[in-house]
SEBADREN-235800 format. One line per field, with one value per atom (N, C-alpha, C): residue number from 1; x, y, z. Coordinates in steps of 0.001 Angstrom, whole numbers, plus 500000, padded with zeros to 6 digits. Layout:
N
k <- (NUM;...)
x <- (X;...)
y <- (Y;...)
z <- (Z;...)
END
This chain:
185
k <- (1;1;1;2;2;2;3;3;3;4;4;4;5;5;5;6;6;6;7;7;7;8;8;8;9;9;9;10;10;10;11;11;11;12;12;12;13;13;13;14;14;14;15;15;15;16;16;16;17;17;17;18;18;18;19;19;19;20;20;20;21;21;21;22;22;22;23;23;23;24;24;24;25;25;25;26;26;26;27;27;27;28;28;28;29;29;29;30;30;30;31;31;31;32;32;32;33;33;33;34;34;34;35;35;35;36;36;36;37;37;37;38;38;38;39;39;39;40;40;40;41;41;41;42;42;42;43;43;43;44;44;44;45;45;45;46;46;46;47;47;47;48;48;48;49;49;49;50;50;50;51;51;51;52;52;52;53;53;53;54;54;54;55;55;55;56;56;56;57;57;57;58;58;58;59;59;59;60;60;60;61;61;61;62;62;62;63;63;63;64;64;64;65;65;65;66;66;66;67;67;67;68;68;68;69;69;69;70;70;70;71;71;71;72;72;72;73;73;73;74;74;74;75;75;75;76;76;76;77;77;77;78;78;78;79;79;79;80;80;80;81;81;81;82;82;82;83;83;83;84;84;84;85;85;85;86;86;86;87;87;87;88;88;88;89;89;89;90;90;90;91;91;91;92;92;92;93;93;93;94;94;94;95;95;95;96;96;96;97;97;97;98;98;98;99;99;99;100;100;100;101;101;101;102;102;102;103;103;103;104;104;104;105;105;105;106;106;106;107;107;107;108;108;108;109;109;109;110;110;110;111;111;111;112;112;112;113;113;113;114;114;114;115;115;115;116;116;116;117;117;117;118;118;118;119;119;119;120;120;120;121;121;121;122;122;122;123;123;123;124;124;124;125;125;125;126;126;126;127;127;127;128;128;128;129;129;129;130;130;130;131;131;131;132;132;132;133;133;133;134;134;134;135;135;135;136;136;136;137;137;137;138;138;138;139;139;139;140;140;140;141;141;141;142;142;142;143;143;143;144;144;144;145;145;145;146;146;146;147;147;147;148;148;148;149;149;149;150;150;150;151;151;151;152;152;152;153;153;153;154;154;154;155;155;155;156;156;156;157;157;157;158;158;158;159;159;159;160;160;160;161;161;161;162;162;162;163;163;163;164;164;164;165;165;165;166;166;166;167;167;167;168;168;168;169;169;169;170;170;170;171;171;171;172;172;172;173;173;173;174;174;174;175;175;175;176;176;176;177;177;177;178;178;178;179;179;179;180;180;180;181;181;181;182;182;182;183;183;183;184;184;184;185;185;185)
x <- (509670;509024;508370;509071;508521;507216;507226;506035;504873;505170;504118;503469;504286;503748;502911;503402;502664;501351;501392;500179;499183;499665;498779;498070;498804;498178;497238;497598;496710;495428;495562;494388;493513;494135;493382;492612;493276;492619;491461;491670;490626;489430;489698;488609;487849;488584;487936;487087;487610;486883;485633;485672;484506;483355;483653;482600;481641;482059;481183;479807;479794;478544;477809;478463;477857;477581;477548;477303;475920;475803;474494;473881;472753;472106;471827;471370;471032;472260;473411;474629;475101;475066;475474;474561;473249;472279;472461;472696;472916;474167;475256;476522;476341;475622;475419;474513;473467;472569;473234;474091;474796;475748;476409;477450;477023;475764;475341;475570;475192;475368;476820;477637;479013;480009;479534;480433;481455;482713;483814;484599;484829;485531;487051;487601;489051;489546;490746;491418;492914;493529;494971;495514;496620;497155;498680;499233;500675;500849;501938;502166;503526;503567;504803;504841;505980;506061;507420;507403;508628;508407;509483;509480;510424;509938;510738;511161;512469;513017;513621;512861;513346;514656;514855;516075;517168;516919;517922;518908;520079;521089;522005;522729;523692;525083;526082;527473;527899;527400;527818;527358;528158;527808;526629;525811;524729;523416;523389;522125;521274;520083;519213;518113;517747;516712;516925;516222;516429;515081;515028;513894;514383;513673;514051;512834;513046;511930;511435;510140;509576;508520;508307;507252;506739;505561;505024;503761;503194;501921;501035;499739;498779;497633;497210;496013;495030;493810;492765;491596;491113;489889;488869;487714;486650;485664;485444;484431;483051;483012;481773;482139;481150;481434;482366;482344;483130;484438;484491;485641;486376;487693;488506;489841;490634;491991;492898;494103;495027;496403;497081;498473;499263;500272;501092;502547;503205;504632;505264;506167;506818;508324;508996;510460;510940;511826;512503;513786;513928;515068;516174;516674;517742;518583;519687;520588;520651;520653;520780;521246;521542;521993;521013;520881;520148;521028;520736;521461;520714;521417;520826;521807;521388;522225;523557;523445;524569;525603;525213;526089;525307;526035;525403;524981;523728;523215;522796;523398;523089;521765;520947;519685;519796;519643;519817;518688;517918;516812;515913;515298;514445;513141;512756;511492;510562;509355;508378;507144;506734;505528;504604;503358;502410;501029;500334;498944;498111;497154;496405;494900;494207;492751;492380;491371;490969;489531;489302;487949;487654;486557;486151;485318;485901;485272;484057;484256;483179;483449;482480;482740;484060;484911;486204;487355;487087;488172;488312;489507;489727;490922;490896;492036;492422;493698;494138;495234;495364;496394;496658;497918;498255;499751;500133;501548;502269;503585;504389;505828;506660;508079;508865;510003;510931;512116;512325;513374;514515;515725;516912;518098;519117;520194;520995;521002;521781;521004;519707;518888;517413;516577;515131;514481;513372;512606;511140;510462;509009;508460;507226;506653;505155;504614;503174;502922;502019;501690;500341;500301;499080;498988;497793;497702;496290;496229;494952;495106;493991;494007;492649;492643;491408;491336;490323;490170;489461;490074;489472;489089;487779;487360;487544;487897;488004;487034;487098;486207;486628;485654;485879;486557;486164;486653;488125;488714;490061;489981;491066;491102;492529;492635;493901;493716;494673;494513;495765;495715;496817;496785;497957;498055;499163;498869;499863;499985;501220;501455;502548;502367;503403;503790;505072;505592;506405;505924;506621;507390;508737;509601;510097;510820;511287;512220;513169;514176;514000;513120;512883;511553;511174;509916;510111;509148;509199;507789;507712;506463;506548;505454;505442;504288;504589;503599;503604;502492;502441;501154;501214;500025;499846;498684;498399;497441;497696;496793;496215;494888;494277;493165;492850;491765;490969;489644;488740;488219;488053;487486;486723)
y <- (518658;517689;516569;516124;515060;515515;516733;517225;517418;517844;518026;516690;515658;514322;513807;513977;513506;514261;515591;516395;516010;515756;515357;514050;513064;511778;511859;512643;512811;513506;514507;515204;514243;513395;512400;511484;511038;510164;510892;512151;512919;513153;513519;513744;512447;511355;510062;509687;509943;509603;510467;511713;512588;512091;511222;510653;509779;509427;508640;509293;510604;511317;511584;511351;511663;510424;509264;508015;508034;507387;507200;505952;506131;505026;503863;504177;503113;502305;502986;502270;501356;501851;501069;499862;500101;499021;497954;498390;497453;496622;497283;496584;495529;495877;494931;493778;494067;492982;492036;492578;491715;490768;491268;490487;489904;490083;489640;488147;487352;485912;485494;486336;485989;486699;487420;488209;487306;487590;486832;487784;487399;488268;488241;487158;486990;487084;487625;487669;487512;486632;486420;486701;487459;487843;487816;487600;487758;488972;489714;490958;490934;491492;491621;493013;493695;495021;495657;496982;497766;498867;499179;500279;501350;502585;503738;504516;504726;505488;506762;507879;509101;509628;509486;509982;508928;507742;506686;506876;506304;506366;505169;504901;503809;504401;503568;504016;504939;504684;505462;506909;507826;509245;509492;510441;510862;510133;509070;508386;509246;509600;510498;509766;508589;507804;506338;505473;504032;503335;502336;501427;500042;499375;498020;497101;495847;494892;494616;494347;494012;492926;492196;491188;491108;490544;490462;489639;489609;488943;489901;489699;490541;489673;489960;489327;490441;490337;491336;490674;491340;490900;492016;491696;492694;492632;493793;493916;494052;494713;494942;495093;495455;495674;496870;497815;499048;499046;498440;498567;497243;497347;496178;496567;495576;495782;494789;495253;494387;494407;493300;493171;492851;493663;493437;493255;492370;492128;492181;493146;493330;493267;492783;492721;493474;494458;495129;494351;493808;492930;493674;494708;495472;496177;496748;497506;498942;499880;501289;502037;503293;504150;505294;505780;507009;507869;509149;510018;510011;509653;509586;510222;511278;512032;512421;512935;513455;512393;511144;510053;509112;508334;507315;506133;505743;504578;503546;502369;501312;500651;500402;499678;498425;497266;496006;495050;494622;493688;494124;495255;495861;495068;494787;494124;495165;495274;496250;495500;495790;495206;496362;496315;497395;496826;497496;497174;498394;498214;499357;499161;500281;500291;500495;499769;499797;500295;501244;501754;501670;501014;500892;502115;503027;504293;504052;503296;502842;501355;500606;499181;498916;498119;497645;498645;499923;500903;501240;500991;501194;502116;502766;503527;502907;503058;502487;503338;503221;503962;503254;503364;502776;502796;502392;502395;501127;501222;500053;500246;499290;499349;498826;499471;499033;498396;497119;496368;496105;496471;496267;496162;495401;495085;496306;497394;498570;499551;499690;500631;500376;500424;500265;501641;501766;503007;502699;503553;503515;504186;503870;504481;504610;505464;505577;505162;504212;503715;504271;504879;505378;504754;504456;503894;503714;503206;502936;501716;501006;499876;499717;498993;498735;497246;496596;495148;494810;493937;493445;491990;491716;490356;489371;488150;487035;485951;484794;483695;483077;482447;481662;482452;483702;484585;484956;484839;485310;486744;487502;488859;489272;490298;490971;492403;492926;494241;495089;496071;497038;497920;498167;498904;499947;501134;502201;502517;502548;502774;503812;504679;505606;505232;504964;504718;505937;506653;507851;507499;507610;507385;508738;508793;510060;510774;510067;510717;510519;509660;509494;508791;508646;507982;507131;506259;505412;505195;504981;504645;503196;502490;501101;500902;500294;499942;498419;497790;496326;495842;494610;493879;492727;492667;491605;490591;489331;488263;487685;487827;487466;486460;485857;484870;485188;485372;485595;484254;484167;482940;483254)
z <- (498521;497654;498476;499525;500359;500997;501519;502213;501250;500017;499030;498704;498497;498196;499357;500579;501753;501907;501772;501896;500811;499588;498493;498805;499309;499607;500808;501805;502955;502509;501627;501096;500299;499458;498699;499638;500703;501674;502352;502752;503432;502515;501253;500304;500052;499882;499664;500867;502060;503271;503425;502914;503023;502157;501214;500383;501193;502408;503281;503409;503617;503809;502516;501363;500078;499251;499866;499141;498526;497396;496772;497379;498030;498733;497782;496574;495632;495237;494959;494574;495700;496930;498087;498272;498121;498287;497200;495954;494852;495099;495510;495774;496858;497919;499008;498594;497796;497410;496420;495511;494564;495280;496305;496958;498297;498675;500004;500209;499221;499354;499183;498522;498234;499146;500138;500977;501666;501410;502003;502893;504113;505066;504904;504397;504342;502897;502764;501457;501691;500936;500990;499595;499511;498209;498216;497035;496817;495909;496129;495409;494717;493514;492754;492154;492251;491671;491836;491852;492004;493012;493742;494696;494175;494198;493776;495016;495158;496281;495693;495679;495046;495646;496945;497594;497676;497151;497158;496015;496171;495115;495254;494170;494169;494236;494260;494390;493254;492030;490882;491019;490497;490505;489564;489915;489036;489237;489995;490244;491171;490715;491460;492218;491770;492439;492095;492809;492655;492508;491644;491513;491906;492818;493212;493112;492708;492675;494093;494197;495510;495339;496411;496440;497869;498034;499381;499460;500678;500930;501717;501591;502295;502795;504017;504561;504897;504382;504619;505330;506367;507046;506895;506359;506159;507321;507949;508995;508367;507189;506454;504976;504162;502743;502548;503457;503317;504097;505271;506163;506355;506497;506759;507367;507706;508222;507506;507169;506434;507085;506969;507380;506122;505816;504630;505036;504331;504519;503129;502922;501626;501786;500743;500714;499477;499700;498592;498325;497131;496850;496109;496718;496093;497134;496666;497532;497033;497963;497626;498860;498687;499774;499945;501177;501457;502354;502389;503315;504643;505702;507037;508007;508653;509593;508945;507706;506910;506536;506552;506128;505229;504425;503583;504451;504309;505026;503995;504063;503105;503478;502460;502612;501742;502361;501657;502018;501015;501220;502378;502212;503235;503374;504613;504930;505539;504999;505492;505976;507204;507778;508155;507700;507987;508283;509191;509516;509142;508235;507720;507872;508005;507935;506473;506011;504609;504529;503607;503365;501877;501507;500108;499742;498948;498588;497709;496651;495774;495557;495021;494840;494104;494733;494237;494345;494628;494788;496270;496827;498262;498503;499652;500154;501489;501876;503143;503754;505074;505807;507128;507587;508872;509142;510343;510736;510302;510288;509954;510387;510034;510351;509157;508911;507874;508598;508362;509057;508089;508508;507689;508624;508269;509215;509669;508893;509278;510154;509896;510674;510376;511403;511239;511241;510495;510465;510723;511482;511566;510318;509966;508766;508884;508024;507829;506388;506199;504855;504434;503251;502630;501246;500784;499454;498958;497751;497114;496209;496006;495078;494422;493317;492583;492259;492776;492621;491309;490524;489294;489552;489718;490072;488919;489299;488365;488835;488237;488627;489959;490626;491843;492966;493144;494216;494092;492915;492654;492147;492311;491790;491450;490620;490338;490794;491573;492167;491977;491065;490986;492241;492807;494071;493998;494533;494668;496153;496663;498088;498283;499274;499712;501128;501356;502701;503108;504108;504585;505862;505755;506910;507394;508504;509048;508077;507482;506646;505151;504720;503294;503081;501836;501519;500277;500022;498831;498309;496990;496323;495885;496030;495585;494611;493471;492472;492366;492728;492690;492030;491586;491142;492130;492761;493719;493076;493358;492935;494216;494392;495651;495533;496660;496759;498010;497837;498977;499460;500782;501345;502600)
END
Protein backbone atom coordinates (compact mmCIF):
# COMPACT_ATOMS: atom_id res chain seq x y z
CA UNK A 1 0.00 0.00 0.00
CA UNK A 2 2.84 2.39 0.84
CA UNK A 3 4.53 1.80 -2.49
CA UNK A 4 1.27 2.26 -4.40
CA UNK A 5 0.64 5.62 -2.73
CA UNK A 6 4.21 6.76 -3.37
CA UNK A 7 4.16 5.61 -7.01
CA UNK A 8 0.79 7.36 -7.50
CA UNK A 9 2.09 10.67 -6.17
CA UNK A 10 5.35 10.45 -8.11
CA UNK A 11 3.32 9.72 -11.26
CA UNK A 12 1.07 12.72 -10.53
CA UNK A 13 4.15 14.90 -10.13
CA UNK A 14 5.72 13.55 -13.35
CA UNK A 15 2.52 14.04 -15.36
CA UNK A 16 2.07 17.54 -13.96
CA UNK A 17 5.68 18.35 -14.77
CA UNK A 18 5.23 17.09 -18.35
CA UNK A 19 2.66 19.83 -18.83
CA UNK A 20 5.64 22.18 -19.10
CA UNK A 21 5.98 21.29 -22.77
CA UNK A 22 2.22 21.50 -23.38
CA UNK A 23 1.48 24.92 -21.88
CA UNK A 24 -0.89 27.18 -23.73
CA UNK A 25 1.15 30.22 -24.70
CA UNK A 26 -1.86 32.52 -24.47
CA UNK A 27 -2.81 31.38 -20.93
CA UNK A 28 0.78 31.82 -19.73
CA UNK A 29 1.04 35.23 -21.37
CA UNK A 30 -2.30 36.36 -19.85
CA UNK A 31 -1.27 35.15 -16.37
CA UNK A 32 2.03 37.01 -16.58
CA UNK A 33 0.50 40.23 -17.90
CA UNK A 34 -2.24 40.24 -15.22
CA UNK A 35 0.27 39.79 -12.42
CA UNK A 36 3.32 41.50 -13.90
CA UNK A 37 2.87 44.68 -11.88
CA UNK A 38 1.81 42.73 -8.78
CA UNK A 39 4.45 39.99 -8.87
CA UNK A 40 5.61 39.33 -5.31
CA UNK A 41 8.62 37.09 -4.75
CA UNK A 42 8.03 36.34 -1.06
CA UNK A 43 5.15 34.62 0.72
CA UNK A 44 4.81 33.82 4.41
CA UNK A 45 1.99 31.56 5.64
CA UNK A 46 0.67 29.83 8.73
CA UNK A 47 -0.89 26.38 8.37
CA UNK A 48 -3.53 24.52 10.37
CA UNK A 49 -4.78 21.01 9.70
CA UNK A 50 -4.55 17.32 10.41
CA UNK A 51 -1.99 14.63 9.69
CA UNK A 52 -3.08 11.07 8.98
CA UNK A 53 -0.63 8.29 9.88
CA UNK A 54 -2.06 5.10 8.31
CA UNK A 55 0.48 2.81 10.05
CA UNK A 56 0.26 4.64 13.37
CA UNK A 57 -1.71 3.32 16.32
CA UNK A 58 -2.47 4.15 19.92
CA UNK A 59 -2.19 1.96 23.01
CA UNK A 60 -5.77 0.69 22.69
CA UNK A 61 -6.35 -2.50 20.70
CA UNK A 62 -7.96 -2.19 17.30
CA UNK A 63 -6.66 1.24 16.34
CA UNK A 64 -5.62 0.94 12.71
CA UNK A 65 -4.53 4.51 11.96
CA UNK A 66 -4.11 7.85 13.70
CA UNK A 67 -5.15 11.45 12.97
CA UNK A 68 -3.27 14.19 14.83
CA UNK A 69 -3.67 17.98 14.70
CA UNK A 70 -0.83 19.87 13.04
CA UNK A 71 0.22 23.46 12.52
CA UNK A 72 3.15 25.14 10.88
CA UNK A 73 4.73 28.01 8.98
CA UNK A 74 5.95 28.26 5.42
CA UNK A 75 8.23 30.67 3.61
CA UNK A 76 8.13 30.68 -0.21
CA UNK A 77 10.53 32.48 -2.52
CA UNK A 78 9.49 32.70 -6.18
CA UNK A 79 12.21 32.73 -8.83
CA UNK A 80 9.57 33.36 -11.52
CA UNK A 81 5.82 33.06 -12.03
CA UNK A 82 6.24 29.28 -12.39
CA UNK A 83 9.15 28.26 -10.13
CA UNK A 84 9.93 28.75 -6.47
CA UNK A 85 11.47 27.18 -3.36
CA UNK A 86 9.81 26.83 0.02
CA UNK A 87 10.88 26.00 3.55
CA UNK A 88 8.16 24.50 5.75
CA UNK A 89 8.18 23.74 9.45
CA UNK A 90 5.27 21.67 10.80
CA UNK A 91 4.45 20.30 14.25
CA UNK A 92 2.24 17.26 14.81
CA UNK A 93 0.66 17.83 18.22
CA UNK A 94 -0.19 14.29 19.18
CA UNK A 95 1.18 11.01 20.46
CA UNK A 96 1.07 7.69 18.62
CA UNK A 97 3.08 4.54 18.05
CA UNK A 98 4.57 3.03 14.91
CA UNK A 99 6.28 -0.28 14.35
CA UNK A 100 10.01 0.28 13.88
CA UNK A 101 12.45 -2.63 13.67
CA UNK A 102 9.74 -4.98 15.02
CA UNK A 103 9.17 -2.87 18.14
CA UNK A 104 6.77 -0.09 19.11
CA UNK A 105 8.32 3.34 18.63
CA UNK A 106 6.58 6.25 20.33
CA UNK A 107 6.12 9.45 18.33
CA UNK A 108 5.37 12.53 20.42
CA UNK A 109 5.01 16.10 19.11
CA UNK A 110 6.86 15.43 15.87
CA UNK A 111 8.60 18.40 14.20
CA UNK A 112 8.99 18.22 10.41
CA UNK A 113 11.28 20.53 8.45
CA UNK A 114 11.32 20.32 4.64
CA UNK A 115 12.80 22.28 1.75
CA UNK A 116 10.84 21.84 -1.48
CA UNK A 117 10.94 22.97 -5.08
CA UNK A 118 7.62 24.45 -6.19
CA UNK A 119 6.22 24.44 -9.73
CA UNK A 120 2.99 26.24 -10.66
CA UNK A 121 1.27 23.88 -13.13
CA UNK A 122 -1.50 26.33 -14.02
CA UNK A 123 -2.24 29.70 -12.43
CA UNK A 124 -2.70 29.19 -8.65
CA UNK A 125 -2.29 25.37 -8.72
CA UNK A 126 1.19 24.17 -7.71
CA UNK A 127 2.99 20.90 -7.06
CA UNK A 128 6.06 20.55 -4.86
CA UNK A 129 8.68 18.01 -3.84
CA UNK A 130 11.84 17.92 -1.76
CA UNK A 131 13.77 16.43 1.15
CA UNK A 132 13.17 16.94 4.83
CA UNK A 133 13.67 15.57 8.32
CA UNK A 134 11.26 14.43 11.01
CA UNK A 135 12.63 15.35 14.44
CA UNK A 136 11.33 13.62 17.55
CA UNK A 137 12.97 12.83 20.89
CA UNK A 138 12.87 9.03 20.40
CA UNK A 139 14.10 8.76 16.80
CA UNK A 140 14.62 11.03 13.78
CA UNK A 141 13.66 10.07 10.22
CA UNK A 142 14.67 11.50 6.86
CA UNK A 143 11.78 12.03 4.47
CA UNK A 144 10.73 12.98 0.98
CA UNK A 145 7.83 15.46 0.83
CA UNK A 146 5.48 15.51 -2.16
CA UNK A 147 2.36 17.62 -2.41
CA UNK A 148 0.03 19.97 -4.14
CA UNK A 149 -1.85 23.14 -3.24
CA UNK A 150 -4.32 25.58 -4.74
CA UNK A 151 -4.10 29.27 -3.90
CA UNK A 152 -7.34 31.21 -3.45
CA UNK A 153 -6.43 34.92 -3.64
CA UNK A 154 -7.94 37.46 -1.27
CA UNK A 155 -7.53 41.23 -1.05
CA UNK A 156 -4.21 43.01 -0.40
CA UNK A 157 -1.99 40.03 -1.38
CA UNK A 158 -3.53 37.67 1.20
CA UNK A 159 -4.57 34.14 0.24
CA UNK A 160 -6.09 30.93 1.57
CA UNK A 161 -4.43 27.76 0.29
CA UNK A 162 -5.73 24.22 0.82
CA UNK A 163 -2.73 21.86 0.75
CA UNK A 164 -2.28 18.09 0.52
CA UNK A 165 1.12 16.63 1.42
CA UNK A 166 2.62 13.14 1.51
CA UNK A 167 5.69 12.62 3.71
CA UNK A 168 7.42 9.35 2.85
CA UNK A 169 9.82 8.08 5.52
CA UNK A 170 11.83 4.84 5.45
CA UNK A 171 9.45 2.85 7.66
CA UNK A 172 6.15 4.70 7.35
CA UNK A 173 4.41 7.61 5.71
CA UNK A 174 1.85 10.27 6.57
CA UNK A 175 -0.65 12.47 4.76
CA UNK A 176 -1.21 16.04 5.80
CA UNK A 177 -4.29 18.11 4.98
CA UNK A 178 -3.89 21.78 5.89
CA UNK A 179 -5.34 25.19 5.20
CA UNK A 180 -2.67 27.88 4.91
CA UNK A 181 -3.30 31.60 5.34
CA UNK A 182 -0.59 33.50 3.51
CA UNK A 183 0.62 36.99 2.69
CA UNK A 184 2.74 37.89 -0.35
CA UNK A 185 5.23 40.71 -0.12
